[in-house]
N, C-alpha and C positions, 0 to 999 in steps of 0.2 A: 319666294313672293307668294305662291299659292298658299302655304301654310298660314303665312301672315294674314291672308284675306279671309282664310277659314276661322281663324281666331276672332277676327274682328266681327264677322258675320254672325257667329254664335254667342257673341257676347250680350250682356243686358242692357246696354247702352243703346236706347232706341234712335237717338238723333244721329248716333254715329252709323247705325244701320240704313237709316234713311239716306244719308250723304253717300254711303257705300253704294247702295242701290242705284242712285241716279249717276253716279261714275261709272258702274259696269254697264249701264244701259248705253252711255255715251260712247264706251269704249268696245261696245259688243262686236263690231268688226274685227278690231285688232286683237281682241283675245280670241275670236274664232280662228284667226290665222296663226296665232300662237299655239293653240291646241292642236290645230292640223298640221303646224310643224313639228311639235313634239311627237306626235303620231307618226309623221313621215320619218323623222329622225330615228324613232324606235324601230321601225319596220326596216329601214335601212341597215341599222345596227344588227337586227336579227338575221337579215339576209346575209350579211357579211360574215355573221358568225357561223351561219350555216354553210357557206361556202367554204370557209376556213377549215371547219370541222370535218367537210367532205374529203379533205386531203390530209387529215392528220391521222396520226396514231395515238388513240386514246385508249387507256387501259387502267382498269381498276385492280390494284394490287393487294394483297395482304401485308401491307406496309404500314408503318406509323406515319403520321403527318410530319412533314418537313424531312422524311427519309429521302437521302440522294438516290437517283436512279440514273443508270447510265445506259444510252442507247449506243449498241455497236453492230457494225457489219460482221457477219459470220464468214471466215474465209477458211482455208483448210485447217489449221490447228491454231488459227491466231484470230484476233478479233481487233478492229479499229474502232475507236471510239469517234462518234459522230455528234453526239449532243449529251448534255447532262441537265437534268432539272430535279425538282423536288415534288414529292407527293403532297397533295393539299389535304385538307382536313379529312376528306373521305378516302384517302389512299389512292386518289386517281392522278395519272401523270398524262401530259399531253405533249407530242412531239411532232414538229412540221417536218415533211421530207426535207432532207439535206439540200443543198443547191446542186451538188454533184449527185444526182439521183442514182441510186443502186437498186434495181428491182430484184430482190431475192430474200434470202434469210437473214433476219437480224436478231440480236439478243437483247432482252431488256435484263439487266442485272441490278440487284440492289442486296444490302447487307441481308444474308439468310436466305436469298432466293434468286431464281433466274427463270426466264422464259424463252424459248425460241420462237420467233414469228416469221411468217411469209408476208412481205409487205410489197405492194406494187405501186405504192405512191398515192393509191387512192385511199378513201376512208376506211380505216380499221378501228373497230371497237370491240374490246373483249374484256373479259373477267378472269384474272388468274385463279384458279381453285387451288392448284398444287403445282409440284415441279413440272409435270407433264399433263396437266388438266387444265383446260380453259373453256370457258364459256363464250363462243364468238357471237357477239350482237349484229356485227356487220363486217364484211371482208370477205367478198366472193372467192378470190384467188386461194385464200388459205382455207376456207371451207371446203371448196372443192378438192384442195390438195388432200386434206384430213380425211374427208369422207371417202375418197377414192382410194386411198392409202388404206384404209380400215376394211373396204370392201375386199381388196386384193389380199390383204392378210387373211381374212377370213376364208376366202375362196381357196387359197393355197394350203391352209391348215386342213381343210376338209379333203383336199386332195391327198395331203400326206397321211391322214388317218385311214383313208381308203387304201392306199398302196400298203400300209402296215397290215391291214386287215387281209388283203389278198395274200399275204406272206404268211401270216400265222394261221390261217385256215384254208389250206390250198385243197382240202377234199371237200368243202362246202360249196358243191357246184351252184346249187340255185343262189346262194348267198353271193357267191363269186359273179355270176352273171349280172345280178343286181347291181353290185358294186361297180362292175365294169361300165354298165349304161350309166350310172351316176357320174363316174369318172369322166366318160365322153361328154356328159351334159356341162359338168364343170370346166373341162378344158375349153369347150366352145366359149362359155361365159368369159374365161379367162381372154381367150383369143379377141373376144369382142372388146373386153376393157382394155388390152393392150393396144388394140387399133384406135380406140378413143384417146388414149393418151398420147399416141404419137401423131394424132391428126394434124395437119399443117395449121389449122387454124385453132388449135385447142387453146384453152384459157391458160395464163401464165401458171397457174397452180398444177395443171396437167402437165405442162412442158417441163417444170422443174422435177415432177415426179417421173418423167420418162428416164431420166438416169438411175434413178433408184429402183424403178419396178422390177428389174431383175432380182434384186436382193429382197425385196419385201416378202415376207414368208418364206425365207430361204430355203431351196430345195438343192443341195449341193450336186447330188447325182445328175442332175438335169443341167444345172449350171456348167459343170466341167466342160461338156462338148461345145458349149458357147463361148466359154472363157478362153479354151485352148487356142484358138486361132484369134484371140484377142478381140472378138467381135464387139463386146461391150466397151472395151477401150476405145474402138474406133468410132463408137456412137458419140464421143465428144467432138466430132467434127461436125459441129453444129453452128448455125450463123448467130444464134441467139448468145450474147455475151454473158447473160445472166448465168450461164452455166461455169463461166471460168473458175469462179471460187465457189462453186456448189459444194456444200458440206458434206456430199455423199461421195466425193472423190476419193477420201481415205479409205472408206469402206470398199469401194471398188477395187484399189490397190491392194488392200489386205486380202480381199477375197481371191484375187487374181493370183497372189503369191501362195494361198493355200491350196488352190486347185492347180497350180502349175507344175506339171510333170509328176504326178504323185507317186508314180512308181520308179522313180529316178534310181539309178544306181550310183550317182555322184554323191560326194560328200555335202554336208550342209553348206560348207564354204564355197565351194563350185556352183552349187545349186544357187545360192544367193547371187552369185556372179552371172550366172545364165539367165537367171530372172531379169536382173538389172538391164543387161543387153538386150532381152527380149521386149520388155516393156518400153525401153528407150526408142528401139526400133519400130515399135508401134506408134510412136508419136513424132517420128520423122516427118510425116505429112502435116503435122499440126504443131508446129514448133511454138507457138503461143502457149501450149499446155505443158511443155517440157518443165519451165521452171517451178510452176506450182505442185506438179507431181513429184520432180525430183526433190522438192524441199521436204514432201512427206515421205518418200524413200528414205532420204537421209536419217529422219527420226527414227524410222523403223529399223534400219541397218545398224544406226548406233545402239539402239536397245538390245538388237540381237547380237552385238559385238562382232560385226563383220567387216574388219578394216579393209580387206582386199576388195570387198564389192563397193565399199565407200570410196576406194581409189579408182575403180572402174567408172563409178557413178561421175567422179569429178572429171575423168578423161572424157566422157560422153558428153558431159556439160559444155566442156570447153569447144566443142564442135558445133553447138547451138548458137546462131547468131540473131535469133528473133525472139524477143520478149516483150510483153505488154506490161510488165510491172518491174521497172528498173531497181526499185527500193528491194523488192523480195529477191531479185537476182543477186543484188550485191550482198545482202545478208547471207543468202546460201553460199556464194562462193567464199565468204569470210569464214563460214562454218565448216566448209570442205577443204580449206586451205591446208589444214594439217593432213588431210588425206590425199594430196596431189603431188607427189614426187615426179610424175611423168608427164605433167603439164607444160605447155610452153611457158618459158620463162623461169622455171623452177631449177634450183641447183641439183645437179646430176647426183645421184646418192652413190656413196663410196662403197666398194665391193672388195671385202678382204677375204673371201673364202674360195678363191680361184687358184687354179693351177694352169701351168703351160703344158706343151707337148712332152717336155723332159720331166713333168712330174714336180716340178718346183713351185712352191707357193708364190702368189702374186698378189699384191696389196694394189688395187686399181681405183684410182679417182679419175673418172673420164674427162677428157679435155677435148679440144677441138677434134672432129672427126665423126665417122659414122660408125655405130656400134649395133650389131646384129646379134639379136637374141633368139636362139634356136634350139632344137633337139635332135639329136642324131637318130631319134627313132620316130622323127615326125616327117611322114611321107611328103605333106606340102611344103615343108623347109627345103627338102631334098630336091624339089622341083624347082623352087623359087632362087635357091643359092646360085645354081650356075648361070640363071638369067641375070641375076644382080651382078656377077663376076664379069660377064660379057658387055654388060652396060657400063660398068666401072671401068673396064679396060679401055673402052673406046671413047668415053665421054669425060671421065673424072678420075683418071689415074693418079692425080696429084692428092687425092683424099686418102687419109688415113683410115682404113678400115680394120675394126677389131670384132670377131665373132666370139660369141660367148654360149656354150652349149649347156644347156640344163636337163638333159635326158638322153637316154639311150647307153649302149655299151661304148667302153672306150675303144674298142676295136673298130666300131663303126664310125665313130668321131675321127679316129686317126686316118681312117681309108677316105673320108670326105674331105677333110681339110687338105690332104695330100693334092688334091685337085684344085686347090685355091691359093697358089703361091702369092707372095707379095702382100698377104694380109697377115695380121696378128691373131692367133687362134687360143681360147681359153676355154676352160670349162669348170663347172661347179660341180665338185665330186659328189655333193649332198643332192644333186639333181633337183626334182621339183618340190623337195622338202628343204631345200637350202634357201639362205637368205636373199639370193639373187631373185628368185621368183617373186618373193614378198616386196623387195625394194622396188621392181619394176613392173609390179602387178601383171605378172606373166599368166593370165588366166587362159592365153593361146599363144601359140608361136606360128610363125616368127613374129618378131617385133623389130622395127628398124627405128632408131633413135638418133637424130642428128644433133650434135652439140657445137656450140658456137666457140669463139676463141676465149670467151670468158668463163667457161665450163658451164653455161646455162644450156638448158634443152631449147633447142631452135625449133624442131618438128618432130612429130611421133606418127609413124605409119604402120599400118597393120598388113600392107600388100606391097611388094616389090613394084608393081605397077604405079601405084601412087607415088612413090618415090621418084621415078623416071619421068611422071607427068610434071611433078613440082621442080625438078631439076634436069631440065631437057639438055 
């Protein structure tokens, strides 16, 4: 309408211009309302756009116009796509916070590039300069996270250099004193920074950095004493659920394994099993973290080719009854199914390396009854077997009981089984290097396995007292 009026007004036709002037004069009130209405509409639109962008993730990427860009949540080792859009003519993409908001780390992925970002649902505007280089125009939490992290790295690198200085120049007294004073100053600055990170009212960026802080500017010699009792694993006992899938969890687990019992005399196989038992015990008070941590452990143990540790992980997982991510738990159990021969409901593994008291070979496919795996040189076993025998005699003498020894001398085995009449006694001559240990994941003895009439595992116990409580 307005462009037409403009063409008429600037034309050379004088009568038309006169008529138009009279018409405009008579319509002056209406036109004023139209103009005001247009202004108001534009103002409302601008305010709506500003409000919308205040809650959006807006990124300028080094991407061609029309490039498909994926927004995904960052979990332990997987990502869940939440939105897909295309870059505009300037390489800019816009995302609204998903309906089921997740305040934590996200990934923007496009052909030839990606960026991890911390998004708390508020306006986040940045420009991606490279794989790990960004210019943050707006986004308080992410800026605080990045700045504080850089500050901590710089501080700890300075401390590390000073430590090396004192080792390499032990005779330089004056320099040593100056270095020590600087160390004390830097340690005080570090303590202040850590207190700020863990403050109850800290910004989301600092709270997310809280779990990562021990590993930023890593100093293994200092971390070992903290990690040995699992202190940093216990830090996961936080009410803020943003930590559940925090991407630093894998690093925590790897670091914990690297520093776990560094002077151990055990083989790598036993060490991996002890590590699984230790880390899962640390998480017993936080069952919601068991599945995500166990899923990462599974990946690491598979890469390390540790089947026995994976079997133990499967058994430990079967005892966990609380999970906040049923889909992840289902995938994890499917991935561990191959490593779960001693889990409830599994078919009992066949044993063909056994001999009886007469030295005759026995091929055993466990059927209904109780199977006790022990070792004749295991003091703990020698205490529990007599207790089990008394309980069996008085409460469940109708049960068929078979004992299988995987260690100790034949003489000790013979003298022990002589005190346990009414049971079937077998041993694996190959001991702890035999197939029995591998088949039933005997990282420790005794092990009590209850088998049902279908030859499936009904229950697995690590202590005789647990068996008594379950079958009074």
